[in-house]
C-alpha positions in Angstrom: 17.9 -6.0 19.8 15.9 -9.5 19.7 14.3 -8.6 16.6 15.9 -6.6 13.6 15.2 -5.8 10.2 17.7 -5.5 7.2 17.4 -3.6 4.0 19.6 -2.5 1.0 19.4 1.3 0.1 20.9 2.2 -3.3 22.3 2.6 -5.8 23.6 5.5 -4.6 26.5 7.9 -6.4 29.8 5.7 -6.5 32.4 7.1 -3.8 36.2 7.0 -4.1 35.9 4.1 -1.9 33.9 2.1 -4.5 30.9 2.2 -2.4 27.3 2.3 -4.0 25.0 0.9 -1.5 24.2 1.1 2.1 23.2 -1.8 4.3 20.4 -0.5 6.8 20.1 -2.7 10.0 17.2 -1.6 12.3 16.1 -3.0 16.0 12.4 -2.8 16.3 12.1 -2.0 20.0 15.0 0.9 20.3 14.5 2.1 16.7 18.3 2.1 16.8 19.6 2.2 13.4 23.0 1.2 11.9 24.4 1.5 8.3 27.3 0.0 6.7 28.4 1.4 3.1 29.3 -1.5 0.7 30.3 -1.6 -2.9 27.8 -4.0 -4.0 24.5 -6.1 -2.4 26.0 -9.7 -3.0 25.0 -12.3 -0.1 28.6 -12.4 0.8 29.3 -9.0 1.6 26.0 -8.6 3.5 26.7 -11.6 5.6 30.2 -10.4 6.3 29.1 -7.0 7.4 26.2 -8.7 9.4 28.7 -10.9 11.2 32.0 -9.1 11.4 30.4 -5.7 12.2 27.0 -5.9 14.0 27.0 -9.3 15.6 30.3 -8.7 16.7 29.4 -5.5 18.6 25.5 -6.2 19.5 25.2 -9.9 19.8 23.1 -12.0 17.4 19.4 -11.2 17.6 16.8 -13.9 17.7 15.3 -12.8 14.6 15.9 -11.1 11.6 13.2 -9.7 9.1 14.2 -8.9 5.4 12.6 -8.3 1.9 12.6 -11.2 -0.6 15.8 -9.9 -2.2 17.8 -12.9 -3.8 20.7 -11.7 -1.1 18.8 -12.3 1.9 17.3 -15.6 0.5 20.5 -17.0 -0.5 21.7 -20.4 1.0 24.8 -18.7 2.2 22.5 -16.0 4.5 20.7 -19.2 5.4 23.4 -20.9 6.7 24.5 -18.0 8.7 21.4 -17.6 10.5 21.1 -21.5 11.3 24.7 -21.5 12.2 23.9 -18.3 14.7 20.3 -19.8 15.8 18.6 -17.0 14.1 14.8 -17.1 13.1 14.6 -15.7 9.6 11.4 -13.8 8.6 10.6 -11.9 5.2 7.8 -9.5 3.8 5.6 -10.5 1.2 6.1 -9.8 -2.6 5.5 -6.1 -3.3 4.5 -5.3 -0.1 7.4 -3.7 2.1 5.4 -2.1 4.5 5.8 -5.1 6.3 9.4 -4.0 7.0 8.3 -0.6 7.8 10.8 0.7 10.4 13.4 0.3 7.6 11.3 1.5 4.7 10.5 4.7 6.8 14.2 5.1 8.1 15.4 4.7 4.3 12.9 7.6 3.4 14.1 10.1 6.3 17.9 9.0 5.5 17.6 9.6 1.7 16.2 13.1 2.5 19.2 13.6 4.6 21.5 12.5 1.9 19.9 14.6 -0.8 20.5 17.6 1.2 24.3 17.3 0.8 24.6 14.9 -1.9 25.5 17.4 -4.9 28.7 18.8 -3.1 29.3 15.2 -1.7 28.8 12.8 -4.2 31.8 10.9 -4.3 32.5 10.7 -0.5 29.2 10.5 1.3 30.1 7.1 2.8 32.6 9.2 5.1 29.7 11.3 6.4 27.1 8.7 6.6 27.6 8.2 10.4 27.2 11.8 10.9 23.8 11.8 9.6 22.8 8.7 11.4 23.9 10.2 14.5 21.6 13.1 14.1 18.7 10.6 13.6 19.6 8.6 16.7 19.6 11.8 18.7 16.0 12.8 17.7 13.0 11.7 19.5 11.2 8.7 17.5 7.5 9.1 17.6 6.6 5.5 18.3 8.8 5.5 21.6 8.7 9.2 22.4 12.6 9.0 23.3 15.7 9.2 21.4 17.4 5.8 20.0 20.4 6.7 21.8 18.6 6.9 25.3 16.5 3.6 24.4 19.6 1.9 23.2 22.8 3.0 25.4 20.4 4.9 28.6 21.9 8.2 27.9 22.3 10.9 25.5 25.5 11.4 23.6 27.3 14.7 23.3 26.1 16.6 20.2 26.6 20.2 19.8 23.1 22.1 20.8 23.6 24.1 17.9 22.8 21.0 15.8 20.5 19.2 17.9 17.7 20.4 20.5 19.6 20.2 24.0 18.8 17.3 26.3 18.1 18.2 30.0 21.3 17.5 32.0 21.5 15.1 35.1 22.3 16.4 38.2 26.1 15.6 39.3 26.4 12.1 41.4 28.7 11.5 44.0 30.0 8.2 43.3 29.5 4.9 40.7 27.1 3.4 42.8 24.6 6.4 42.8 25.3 6.7 39.1 24.2 3.1 38.3 21.0 3.2 40.7 20.0 6.5 38.9 20.8 5.1 35.5 19.0 1.9 36.3 16.0 3.8 37.9 15.8 6.0 34.6 16.1 3.2 32.0 13.2 1.1 33.6 11.3 4.3 33.6 12.0 5.3 30.1 11.6 1.7 28.9 8.3 1.4 30.6 7.2 4.6 28.8 8.4 3.4 25.6 6.5 0.1 25.7 3.3 2.0 26.3 3.8 4.3 23.4 4.8 1.3 21.1 1.7 -0.5 22.5 -0.6 2.3 21.4 1.2 2.5 18.1 0.9 -1.1 17.3 -2.9 -0.9 18.6 -3.6 2.1 16.2 -1.8 0.5 13.2 -3.8 -2.7 13.8 -7.2 -1.0 14.0 -6.1 0.7 10.6 -5.1 -2.5 9.6 -8.0 -4.9 10.6 -10.6 -2.1 9.1 -8.8 -2.6 5.6 -8.7 -6.8 5.9 -12.2 -6.8 7.1 -13.8 -7.8 3.8 -10.8 -9.3 2.4 -10.9 -12.7 3.9 -10.2 -15.7 1.6 -10.5 -19.4 2.4 -8.9 -22.2 0.9 -10.4 -23.4 -2.5 -11.4 -19.6 -3.0 -10.6 -18.2 -6.7 -8.7 -15.0 -6.6 -7.0 -12.3 -9.2 -3.6 -11.3 -8.5 -2.3 -7.9 -8.9 1.1 -7.6 -11.2 2.6 -4.4 -11.3 4.4 -5.3 -14.2 1.6 -5.2 -16.5 1.0 -1.8 -18.6 -2.4 -0.8 -17.5 -3.1 0.8 -20.5 -3.2 -2.1 -22.8 -3.9 -4.9 -20.3 -5.6 -5.6 -16.9 -3.2 -5.7 -13.9 -5.0 -8.7 -12.8 -4.2 -12.0 -13.7 -5.4 -15.4 -12.7 -7.7 -16.9 -11.5 -5.3 -18.3 -8.7 -6.9 -21.0 -6.5 -6.0 -20.3 -2.5 -4.2 -23.1 -1.4 -3.1 -22.1 1.9 -3.9 -19.4 4.5 -0.7 -18.6 6.0 -2.1 -15.7 8.2 -5.1 -13.1 8.0 -3.3 -11.2 5.5 -0.9 -13.8 3.8 -2.2 -16.5 1.4 -0.5 -19.4 -0.6 -2.0 -19.3 -4.1 -1.4 -21.4 -7.3 -1.9 -21.0 -10.8 -0.8 -23.5 -13.7 1.4 -25.5 -11.3 3.1 -22.5 -10.0 2.9 -21.7 -6.2 3.2 -18.1 -4.9 2.8 -16.5 -1.5 1.7 -13.0 -1.4 -0.1 -10.4 0.5 -3.9 -9.7 0.5 -3.3 -6.3 -0.8 -2.5 -8.1 -4.4 -5.7 -10.3 -4.1 -9.3 -9.6 -5.1 -12.0 -12.1 -5.3 -13.2 -13.4 -8.7 -16.7 -12.1 -8.1 -15.7 -8.5 -7.3 -15.3 -7.8 -11.0 
């Protein structure tokens, strides 16, 4: 788990244990997901769950990616990352797709929760890991394999009445034979998964490059910024003009307006000449 993403899901119906949110942590490579019911989304409880439950089990990742929520941007969270030598990255404002694996997982999880939330509204936190086990046991389109196999090197034993059965391996004669077979199988699966991820990333990049081809701005360019909080019926949601002060990446820019500096994704910008 070198690179993980973290997000908060909720608010959900409050349970008997006073839980109302889910801390969601996902691994970019294996697509393994962990969820932790929490009563609030303050930085202290997020840091506690991250260190005491996630890192204590899986070790510290090299990189954590989050949105720009105050809990993730807090000094406490920054100090935890610094202490554990974890690089912290974040999405740009109003562009959660850069935290895509969590966003897609949250939509999937929300659908599963809604299927039984009416009759289990006060104790969903007791069943949430059963739902996650179904997710982990289902092949992921990006890798072609289940998160269980990608993470553990094997499938977990879940009733075939719930999931599609996974082909059983032949019996092994001794531990060495089992380890040899497991190592070979994991190398094969990881190789296939890397190819799937590469193809998936290339398709995403082609689609992304097509969209940004005509959206390149230079330092000094004047642009308008889209503000979703403005009522479009009465006023244009495009505010500015802002000046581009830094090009942080092909799709992320630093802009300034009346001595206020913001970092935004190109999706929220348009040229002043495009009116």
